[in-house]
ROKE-58733 format. One record per residue (C-alpha): residue number from 1; x, y, z. Coordinates in nm, 4 decimals. Each point is the difference from the previous one (the first is absolute). Example, Ala and Ser with C-alpha at 12.3 -4.5 7.8 and 13.67 -1.06 7.14 Angstrom:
<nodes>
   i       px       py       pz
   1   1.2300  -0.4500   0.7800
   2   0.1370   0.3440  -0.0660
</nodes>
This chain:
<nodes>
   i       px       py       pz
   1   1.8447   3.4201   4.3825
   2  -0.1919   0.1550  -0.2866
   3   0.0491  -0.3126  -0.2117
   4  -0.2304  -0.1923   0.2303
   5  -0.2928   0.1971  -0.1350
   6   0.0910  -0.0570  -0.3604
   7  -0.2082  -0.2676  -0.1679
   8   0.1217  -0.2757  -0.2259
   9  -0.1720  -0.0709  -0.3297
  10   0.0512  -0.2684  -0.2586
  11   0.0561   0.0971  -0.3613
  12  -0.3381  -0.1528  -0.0844
  13  -0.1644   0.2276   0.2562
  14   0.1792   0.3031  -0.1415
  15  -0.1113  -0.0820  -0.3546
  16  -0.3549  -0.0669   0.1202
  17  -0.0012   0.3441   0.1650
  18   0.0880   0.1540  -0.3358
  19  -0.2969  -0.1826  -0.1532
  20  -0.0770  -0.0534  -0.3674
  21   0.0193   0.3519  -0.1315
  22   0.1147   0.2032  -0.2964
  23   0.3476  -0.1554  -0.0019
  24  -0.1316  -0.3570  -0.0158
  25  -0.2466   0.1008  -0.2720
  26   0.2863   0.1308  -0.2121
  27   0.2107  -0.3063   0.0869
  28  -0.2650  -0.2453  -0.1160
  29  -0.0351   0.1817  -0.3330
  30   0.3763  -0.0100  -0.0497
  31   0.0295  -0.3684   0.0896
  32  -0.3150  -0.0750  -0.1971
  33   0.1387   0.1455  -0.3223
  34   0.2893  -0.2461   0.0235
  35  -0.2479  -0.2881   0.0296
  36  -0.2015   0.1396  -0.2891
  37   0.3194   0.0040  -0.2062
  38   0.0772  -0.3612   0.0891
  39  -0.3518  -0.1118  -0.0939
  40   0.0245   0.1728  -0.3365
  41   0.3342  -0.1647  -0.0797
  42  -0.1451  -0.3443   0.0799
  43  -0.3343   0.0514  -0.1751
  44   0.1536   0.1232  -0.3253
  45   0.1430  -0.3502  -0.0517
  46  -0.3508  -0.1024  -0.1045
  47   0.0137   0.2438  -0.2909
  48   0.3537   0.0192  -0.1363
  49   0.0539  -0.3762  -0.0368
  50  -0.2234  -0.0516  -0.3059
  51   0.1266   0.3206  -0.1661
  52   0.3667  -0.0892   0.0490
  53  -0.0667  -0.3568  -0.1128
  54  -0.1501   0.1266  -0.3232
  55   0.2693   0.2622  -0.0663
  56   0.2982  -0.2272   0.0638
  57  -0.1586  -0.3327  -0.1034
  58   0.0482  -0.1578   0.3416
  59  -0.0997  -0.3494   0.1021
  60  -0.2556  -0.0470   0.2832
  61   0.2858  -0.0987   0.2315
  62   0.1958   0.3149  -0.0835
  63  -0.3103   0.2094   0.0609
  64  -0.0578  -0.1589   0.3411
  65   0.3605   0.0757   0.0979
  66  -0.0923   0.3700   0.0147
  67  -0.2077  -0.0747   0.3096
  68   0.2449  -0.2528   0.1377
  69   0.2854   0.2525  -0.0239
  70  -0.1928   0.2539   0.2051
  71  -0.0805  -0.2545   0.2709
  72   0.3615  -0.1177   0.0027
  73   0.1135   0.3559   0.0639
  74  -0.2610   0.0382   0.2719
  75   0.1168  -0.3197   0.1669
  76   0.3459   0.1479   0.0573
  77  -0.1060   0.3609   0.0507
  78  -0.2533  -0.0603   0.2771
  79   0.2696  -0.1376   0.2308
  80   0.2658   0.2492  -0.1099
  81  -0.2050   0.3137   0.0617
  82  -0.1211  -0.1286   0.3355
  83   0.3543  -0.0576   0.1187
  84   0.1151   0.3380  -0.1283
  85  -0.2786   0.1932   0.1718
  86   0.0448  -0.1818   0.3308
  87   0.3766   0.0508  -0.0048
  88   0.0313   0.3511  -0.1450
  89  -0.3389   0.1595   0.0372
  90  -0.3407   0.0136  -0.1655
  91   0.0857   0.3144  -0.1965
  92   0.3014  -0.1574  -0.1694
  93  -0.2007  -0.3094  -0.0785
  94  -0.2882   0.1999  -0.1476
  95   0.2332   0.2156  -0.2066
  96   0.1782  -0.3008  -0.1423
  97  -0.3283  -0.1725  -0.0858
  98  -0.1492   0.2936  -0.1860
  99   0.3201   0.0832  -0.1904
 100   0.0146  -0.3561  -0.1351
 101  -0.3688  -0.0026  -0.0968
 102   0.0138   0.3368  -0.1750
 103   0.3209  -0.0568  -0.1956
 104  -0.0753  -0.3601  -0.0970
 105  -0.3605   0.0842  -0.0868
 106   0.1060   0.2686  -0.2472
 107   0.2780  -0.2158  -0.1445
 108  -0.2538  -0.2773  -0.0614
 109  -0.1745   0.2214  -0.2521
 110   0.3301   0.0445  -0.1873
 111   0.0901  -0.3709  -0.0140
 112   0.1489  -0.0768  -0.3432
 113  -0.0678  -0.3751   0.0114
 114  -0.1577  -0.2841   0.1952
 115   0.3021  -0.0900   0.2128
 116   0.0556   0.3546   0.1198
 117  -0.3708   0.0339   0.0834
 118   0.0140  -0.3194   0.2083
 119   0.3076   0.1231   0.1881
 120  -0.1454   0.3452   0.0691
 121  -0.3382  -0.1360   0.1095
 122   0.1859  -0.2234   0.2449
 123   0.1576   0.3154   0.1443
 124  -0.3461   0.1595   0.0171
 125  -0.1156  -0.3006   0.2023
 126   0.3002   0.0439   0.2280
 127  -0.1135   0.3559   0.0637
 128  -0.3759  -0.0407   0.0399
 129   0.0507  -0.2775   0.2558
 130   0.1105   0.2690   0.2459
 131  -0.3504   0.1397   0.0421
 132  -0.0210  -0.1643   0.3424
 133   0.2696   0.2434   0.1241
 134  -0.2405   0.2903  -0.0582
 135  -0.2684  -0.1892   0.1913
 136   0.2356  -0.0631   0.2938
 137   0.1013   0.3672   0.0024
 138  -0.3621   0.1157   0.0061
 139  -0.0985  -0.2541   0.2660
 140   0.2629   0.1379   0.2381
 141  -0.1709   0.3417   0.0058
 142  -0.3519  -0.1340   0.0630
 143  -0.1661  -0.0270   0.3452
 144  -0.0943  -0.3506   0.1140
 145  -0.3708   0.0890  -0.0093
 146  -0.1367  -0.0944  -0.3444
 147   0.3570  -0.0694  -0.1136
 148  -0.1112  -0.2926  -0.2152
 149  -0.2726   0.1964  -0.1754
 150   0.2420   0.2759  -0.0964
 151   0.2602  -0.2517  -0.1114
 152  -0.2609  -0.1700  -0.2170
 153  -0.0842   0.3365  -0.1518
 154   0.3353  -0.0293  -0.1764
 155  -0.1376  -0.3044  -0.1789
 156  -0.2668   0.2250  -0.1454
 157   0.2734   0.1714  -0.1981
 158   0.0958  -0.3402  -0.1431
 159  -0.3549  -0.0478  -0.1291
 160  -0.0008   0.3506  -0.1449
 161   0.3277  -0.0822  -0.1750
 162  -0.1485  -0.3133  -0.1577
 163  -0.3072   0.1841  -0.1247
 164   0.2028   0.2992  -0.1175
 165   0.2367  -0.2218  -0.1975
 166  -0.2904  -0.1775  -0.1713
 167  -0.1532   0.3334  -0.0985
 168   0.3367   0.1359  -0.1123
 169   0.0618  -0.3080  -0.2128
 170  -0.3468   0.0280  -0.1494
 171   0.0826   0.3546  -0.1138
 172   0.3699  -0.0323  -0.0886
 173   0.0498  -0.3465  -0.1490
 174  -0.2229   0.0286  -0.3096
 175   0.1365   0.3463  -0.0826
 176   0.3639   0.0218   0.1104
 177   0.1075  -0.3558   0.0752
 178   0.1682  -0.1831   0.2869
 179   0.3102   0.2217   0.0264
 180  -0.2061   0.3060   0.0887
 181  -0.1972  -0.2067   0.2506
 182   0.3241  -0.0993   0.1743
 183   0.1251   0.3582   0.0045
 184  -0.3221   0.1565   0.1296
 185  -0.0409  -0.2730   0.2617
 186   0.3220   0.1261   0.1585
 187  -0.1522   0.3424   0.0724
 188  -0.1166  -0.0804   0.3582
 189   0.3468  -0.1343   0.0830
 190   0.1548   0.3224  -0.1294
 191  -0.2319   0.2054   0.2214
 192   0.0902  -0.2137   0.3023
 193   0.3700   0.0380  -0.0803
 194  -0.0193   0.3789  -0.0025
 195  -0.1790   0.0014   0.3363
 196   0.2396  -0.2551   0.1535
 197   0.3053   0.2076  -0.0870
 198  -0.1334   0.3017   0.1918
 199   0.0228   0.0617   0.3779
 200  -0.3790  -0.0412   0.0178
 201   0.0325  -0.3726   0.0709
 202   0.1546  -0.0606   0.3444
 203   0.1690  -0.3132   0.1282
 204  -0.2029  -0.2305   0.2251
 205   0.0441   0.1147   0.3629
 206  -0.0216  -0.3633   0.1096
 207   0.3009  -0.0865  -0.2133
 208   0.1919   0.3021   0.1292
 209  -0.0746  -0.0822   0.3629
 210   0.1262  -0.3575  -0.0203
 211   0.3098   0.1328  -0.1793
 212   0.0675   0.2406   0.2858
 213  -0.0556   0.3098  -0.2191
 214  -0.2302   0.1485   0.2620
 215   0.0336   0.3688  -0.0883
 216  -0.1084  -0.0721  -0.3578
 217  -0.2875  -0.2180   0.1185
 218  -0.1267   0.2657   0.2395
 219   0.0295   0.2706  -0.2668
 220  -0.2224  -0.2073  -0.2300
 221  -0.2567  -0.0658   0.2727
 222  -0.0105   0.3723   0.0771
 223  -0.0434   0.0757  -0.3705
 224  -0.2916  -0.2459  -0.0205
 225  -0.1490   0.1585   0.3119
 226   0.0155   0.3459  -0.1587
 227  -0.1572  -0.1185  -0.3224
 228  -0.2786  -0.1819   0.1896
 229  -0.0359   0.2918   0.2443
 230   0.0546  -0.2295   0.2952
 231   0.2317  -0.0053   0.2996
 232   0.2429  -0.2784   0.0841
 233  -0.0512  -0.1416   0.3499
 234   0.2293   0.1652   0.2545
 235   0.2699  -0.2145   0.1549
 236   0.2004  -0.2833  -0.1427
 237  -0.0596  -0.2304  -0.2930
 238   0.0778  -0.3624   0.0709
 239   0.1061  -0.2111  -0.2966
 240  -0.0390  -0.3740   0.0349
 241   0.1611  -0.1246   0.3212
 242   0.3060   0.2137  -0.0446
 243   0.0952   0.3619   0.0779
 244  -0.2424   0.2853   0.0512
 245   0.0358   0.3262  -0.1870
 246  -0.1009   0.3452   0.1120
 247  -0.2453   0.1849  -0.2186
 248   0.2309   0.2968   0.0470
 249   0.3117  -0.0127  -0.2168
 250   0.2825  -0.2373   0.0933
 251   0.3570   0.1034  -0.0805
 252   0.1286  -0.1949  -0.2974
 253   0.2910  -0.1399   0.2014
 254  -0.2472  -0.1501   0.2469
 255  -0.2112  -0.1313  -0.2855
 256   0.2945  -0.2021  -0.1237
 257   0.0505  -0.1465   0.3469
 258  -0.3696  -0.0884   0.0207
 259   0.0023  -0.1921  -0.3283
 260  -0.1900  -0.3239   0.0709
 261   0.1595  -0.1842  -0.2892
 262   0.3611  -0.0413  -0.0932
 263   0.1366   0.1609  -0.3114
 264  -0.0166  -0.2259  -0.3012
 265   0.3380  -0.1565  -0.0673
 266  -0.0655  -0.0893  -0.3629
 267  -0.2769  -0.0784  -0.2431
 268   0.0328  -0.3780   0.0296
 269  -0.0226   0.0126   0.3777
 270  -0.3137   0.2157  -0.0179
 271  -0.1763  -0.2389  -0.2358
 272   0.1147  -0.3092   0.1921
 273  -0.1190   0.1414   0.3331
 274  -0.3366   0.0869  -0.1512
 275  -0.0508  -0.3528  -0.1310
 276   0.0967  -0.1453   0.3374
 277  -0.2597   0.2211   0.1687
 278  -0.2737  -0.0941  -0.2468
 279   0.0645  -0.3693   0.0679
 280   0.0729   0.0357   0.3719
 281  -0.1896  -0.2126   0.2515
 282  -0.2447   0.2817   0.0755
 283  -0.0896   0.0611  -0.3645
 284   0.0628  -0.3347  -0.1700
 285  -0.3620  -0.1179  -0.0040
 286  -0.1273   0.3414  -0.1084
 287   0.2540   0.0297  -0.2807
 288  -0.0608  -0.3512  -0.1366
 289  -0.3772   0.0461   0.0059
 290   0.0256   0.3373  -0.1742
 291   0.2183  -0.1517  -0.2722
 292  -0.2482  -0.2833  -0.0568
 293  -0.2975   0.2349  -0.0026
 294   0.1544   0.2468  -0.2443
 295   0.0890  -0.2915  -0.2253
 296  -0.3505  -0.1486   0.0223
 297  -0.2028   0.3180  -0.0288
 298   0.2092   0.1353  -0.2881
 299  -0.0388  -0.3307  -0.1846
 300  -0.3763   0.0031   0.0599
 301  -0.0403   0.3704  -0.0846
 302   0.1648  -0.0239  -0.3407
 303  -0.1683  -0.3347  -0.0626
 304  -0.3429   0.1528   0.0478
 305   0.1036   0.2891  -0.2252
 306   0.0858  -0.2478  -0.2745
 307  -0.3257  -0.1918   0.0435
 308  -0.2013   0.3211   0.0048
 309   0.1219   0.1021  -0.3434
 310  -0.0385  -0.3466  -0.1523
 311  -0.3056  -0.1593   0.1595
 312  -0.2147   0.3141  -0.0133
 313   0.0577   0.0423  -0.3730
 314  -0.2312  -0.1327  -0.2689
 315   0.2629  -0.2301  -0.1438
 316  -0.1149  -0.3557  -0.0452
 317   0.3364  -0.1509  -0.0790
 318   0.2814  -0.0433   0.2502
 319   0.2692   0.1446  -0.2217
 320   0.0614   0.3243   0.1872
 321   0.0859   0.0757   0.3596
 322  -0.1349   0.3516   0.0075
 323  -0.0747   0.3090  -0.1997
 324   0.3623   0.1100   0.0104
 325   0.0649  -0.2320  -0.2958
 326  -0.2513   0.1914  -0.2099
 327   0.0783   0.3011  -0.2110
 328   0.1006   0.3077   0.1971
 329  -0.2668   0.1911  -0.1922
 330  -0.2750  -0.2302   0.1221
 331  -0.2248   0.2057   0.2259
 332  -0.0814  -0.3098   0.2036
 333   0.3581   0.0012   0.1297
 334  -0.0449   0.3371   0.1687
 335  -0.3537  -0.0576   0.1280
 336   0.0973  -0.3363   0.1486
 337   0.2893   0.1527   0.1950
 338  -0.2232   0.2830   0.1212
 339  -0.2750  -0.2369   0.1173
 340   0.2457  -0.2381   0.1661
 341   0.1830   0.2812   0.1780
 342  -0.3257   0.1494   0.1256
 343  -0.0518  -0.3122   0.2134
 344   0.2801   0.1254   0.2210
 345  -0.1864   0.3195   0.0954
 346  -0.2614  -0.1706   0.2221
 347   0.2736  -0.2391   0.1134
 348   0.1988   0.2913   0.1387
 349  -0.2975   0.1373   0.1943
 350  -0.0767  -0.3431   0.1403
 351   0.3586  -0.0385   0.1216
 352   0.0077   0.3512   0.1501
 353  -0.3178  -0.0711   0.1955
 354   0.0848  -0.3490   0.1227
 355   0.3611   0.0536   0.1103
 356  -0.1127   0.2711   0.2412
 357  -0.3232  -0.1715   0.1019
 358   0.1076  -0.3600   0.0625
 359   0.3797   0.0146  -0.0289
 360   0.2622  -0.0966  -0.2574
 361   0.0077  -0.3758   0.0610
 362  -0.3752  -0.0542   0.0091
 363  -0.0377   0.2161  -0.3117
 364   0.2425  -0.2194  -0.1923
 365  -0.1643  -0.3192   0.1284
 366  -0.3491   0.1187  -0.0943
 367   0.0908   0.1422  -0.3388
 368   0.2096  -0.3021  -0.0987
 369  -0.2925  -0.2318   0.0773
 370  -0.2400   0.2122  -0.2061
 371   0.2452   0.0156  -0.2910
 372   0.0226  -0.3793  -0.0003
 373  -0.3794  -0.0322   0.0071
 374  -0.0285   0.2392  -0.2967
 375   0.2580  -0.1907  -0.2020
 376  -0.1122  -0.3629   0.0471
 377  -0.3214   0.0183  -0.2132
 378   0.2176   0.0926  -0.2989
 379   0.1274  -0.3572  -0.0159
 380  -0.2998  -0.0678  -0.2260
 381  -0.1134   0.1846  -0.3112
 382  -0.2483   0.2775   0.0782
 383  -0.1636   0.2682  -0.2113
 384   0.1927   0.3193  -0.0676
 385  -0.1875   0.2184   0.2492
 386   0.0473  -0.2369   0.2956
 387   0.3613  -0.0672  -0.0961
 388   0.0796   0.3704  -0.0177
 389  -0.1786   0.0693   0.3288
 390   0.1859  -0.2773   0.1842
 391   0.3368   0.1061  -0.1404
 392  -0.0759   0.3601   0.0897
 393  -0.0761  -0.1046   0.3596
 394   0.3059  -0.2248   0.0200
 395   0.2316   0.2760  -0.1202
 396  -0.1628   0.2525   0.2316
 397   0.0433  -0.2285   0.3010
 398   0.3551  -0.1158  -0.0728
 399   0.1036   0.3619  -0.0564
 400  -0.1642   0.0925   0.3298
 401   0.1866  -0.2840   0.1727
 402   0.3310   0.1034  -0.1555
 403  -0.0598   0.3591   0.1124
 404  -0.0595  -0.1161   0.3577
 405   0.3213  -0.2025  -0.0154
 406   0.1963   0.3047  -0.1176
 407  -0.1117   0.1903   0.3105
 408   0.0903  -0.2863   0.2318
 409   0.3417  -0.0527  -0.1586
 410   0.1008   0.3616   0.0585
 411  -0.1361   0.0162   0.3544
 412   0.1381  -0.3271   0.1319
 413   0.3679   0.0831  -0.0640
 414   0.1974   0.2520   0.2094
 415   0.1280   0.3225  -0.1544
 416   0.3579  -0.1274  -0.0216
 417  -0.0948  -0.2711  -0.2529
 418  -0.3490   0.1036  -0.1145
 419   0.0881   0.0834  -0.3608
 420   0.2330  -0.3000  -0.0330
 421  -0.2600  -0.2429   0.1326
 422  -0.2719   0.1417  -0.2218
 423   0.2376   0.0008  -0.2963
 424   0.1044  -0.3623   0.0504
 425  -0.3632  -0.1127   0.0201
 426  -0.0860   0.2016  -0.3112
 427   0.2945  -0.1543  -0.1857
 428  -0.1092  -0.3545   0.0820
 429  -0.3489   0.0957  -0.1122
 430   0.1403   0.0913  -0.3413
 431   0.1000  -0.3624  -0.0429
 432  -0.3705  -0.0802   0.0168
 433  -0.0612   0.2625  -0.2659
 434   0.2634  -0.1560  -0.2251
 435  -0.1171  -0.3596   0.0481
 436  -0.3728   0.0667  -0.0207
 437  -0.0165   0.0744  -0.3765
 438   0.2024  -0.3127  -0.0763
 439  -0.2458  -0.2153   0.1929
 440  -0.3117   0.1782  -0.1175
 441   0.1005   0.0070  -0.3674
 442   0.0417  -0.3752  -0.0178
 443  -0.3268  -0.0754   0.1772
 444  -0.2220   0.2570  -0.1702
 445   0.1351  -0.0650  -0.3474
 446  -0.0521  -0.3685   0.0651
 447  -0.3665   0.0721   0.0796
 448   0.0522  -0.1273   0.3548
 449  -0.2074   0.2626   0.1748
 450  -0.0891  -0.2233   0.2960
 451   0.3647  -0.0834   0.0662
 452   0.0996   0.3666  -0.0250
 453  -0.2647   0.0941   0.2571
 454   0.1122  -0.2895   0.2218
 455   0.3622   0.1175  -0.0051
 456  -0.0882   0.3572   0.0920
 457  -0.2531  -0.1213   0.2553
 458   0.2602  -0.2147   0.1772
 459   0.2440   0.2917   0.0099
 460  -0.2666   0.2276   0.1510
 461  -0.0973  -0.2668   0.2551
 462   0.3597  -0.0543   0.1127
 463   0.0473   0.3771   0.0245
 464  -0.3052   0.0284   0.2217
 465   0.1350  -0.2707   0.2304
 466   0.3308   0.1873   0.0262
 467  -0.1796   0.3131   0.1222
 468  -0.1321  -0.1905   0.3036
 469   0.3548  -0.0599   0.1221
 470   0.1054   0.3662   0.0137
 471   0.1223   0.0561   0.3583
 472  -0.1402   0.3503   0.0570
 473  -0.2805   0.2339  -0.1023
 474   0.1304   0.3467  -0.0903
 475  -0.3284   0.1908   0.0295
 476   0.0501   0.2716   0.2630
 477   0.3550  -0.1188   0.0674
 478   0.2758   0.2590   0.0266
 479   0.2695  -0.0236  -0.2655
 480   0.3175  -0.1580   0.1353
 481   0.3314   0.1658  -0.0808
 482   0.2467  -0.2850   0.0622
 483  -0.0136  -0.3793   0.0052
 484   0.0524   0.0095   0.3778
 485  -0.3397   0.1693   0.0370
 486  -0.1813  -0.2909  -0.1616
 487  -0.2133  -0.1960   0.2432
</nodes>
C-alpha cells in the first residue's frame, strides 16, 4: 500500500534535481583538459612540419603526410572509441584514449627517423579522435537546462589548447627544437591520465542503468548529490521505458534480473548491433544527415583555415599555400596561428547564446547562411584588411556552426549508442579534413582564388540545406536512453 505514495522520476529529472554544482564543475575541467590536449596535438602540426622537413630533407609530399597520417588515425579511432565506450563504459573508453595519446605523444619526440614519426603520429591521431567520449561522459551528468551551453564550454578548452600550443611553439621551437615541443605538448594528456586512473572519475550513471548495474548507478548519483549538497528525489527512478529502480539500494541479485539489456555475447555482435541501431528506420535520416554535415563542415572549416593563412598574408605570388611552409623561426607563423585561432573565441560565445535562445537547428541554419555570406566576397581580390576581416568572420561563423552541430549530435542519439554515433560522424568528418588540403592546395597554388571560394561556398550551402531536414529539435528535449525511446 505504501508504494502507491511513492513517486516515479525519470533519470533526467533526478539529474536536474542535482543541478549543475561542484561535481559538474570538476567534471568539465577534467573533460576539458582532454580536449585541450587534442587541440594541442593537432595545432602542433603547423609547427613541426617545416622543422622536420629541413632536418630530414623531406619533399613537400612527405611533409604533408605528417598531417595526413594524423587524420588517418583519427578516421579509425573516432569510430573505435565510440564503440568501446558504448559497449564497455565511458571510463574504459576514456582511459584507453588518454593512454594512447600520452604514450604515443612522448614516443613521437623520440622518433629516430621519418617513417617511425609518421607511424607514431598516426597512433596519436587514433588516440586524440576519442575526445568525443569525454564530451559524451560529461553530457550525461548535466541537467537539461542550459545543457548545450555547458557542453559548448568544453569547446572553449579546444581554443585554449590552440592558443597555448602556438605560444608554446613560439617559446620552444627557436630554442629547443621540435622534439621538445612534441614532448611538452603531451603534458596535458599525462595530467588527464593520472586523474583518469584514480577513483575520482566515476562511470556514467546512464550507462550503468541501461546495463542493469543499478546499485553502482545509484551509488554514483548519491555521491554527486553529496558533492553538490543536494538531495535525490524520493521514490523511484524511471529509466527510458523500461524498469524503475528504487532510490534505496536494490540487492545485487535483483539488479541482475532487472538488467534492461542482454549481456554482450561477443565483440563483433556488440559492434554489429550498434551499427544496425544507428542505421535503423528511426535513426536513418538523422545518421545520414549527421555524416554529411560533419563531412561538409569539417571540409569547410579546414578550408577556411588554409585560406586564412594564405590570403591574409602579404605574399603577391601564388607559390605558397600558407605560412606553415615558411621557416619555423619566422615570427609570422606564430602570430598568424594566434590571430586565426582567436576568431573562434567570439564564435564560441555566439554558438552558446544562439543554441539556447533559438534552438540547435535554427542556430545552424542562421550561422551557415552568415558564413556563406562572409565567404562569397572573397571570390575577387580585395585589400588585405578586408580580406582578413572577411576570413576572420567566416572562420568565426563556421566554427560557431560546427560547435552547434557537436551539441546536436550528442543530444539526438540515445545513451546506448551516443558515443558510437558521435564517433562515426566525427570519423566521416575526418575524411573532409584529409581531402580539403588536396583540393585547396591545387586551387590556391594555381592562383584560382575564385574557384576555391566557389568550392567551399557550395559545400557550406549544401550543408545548410541538410540542416533543414533534421527531424527533431533537441533544445529542451530529454535525453533518450534507448532507440525505442526515440519519437
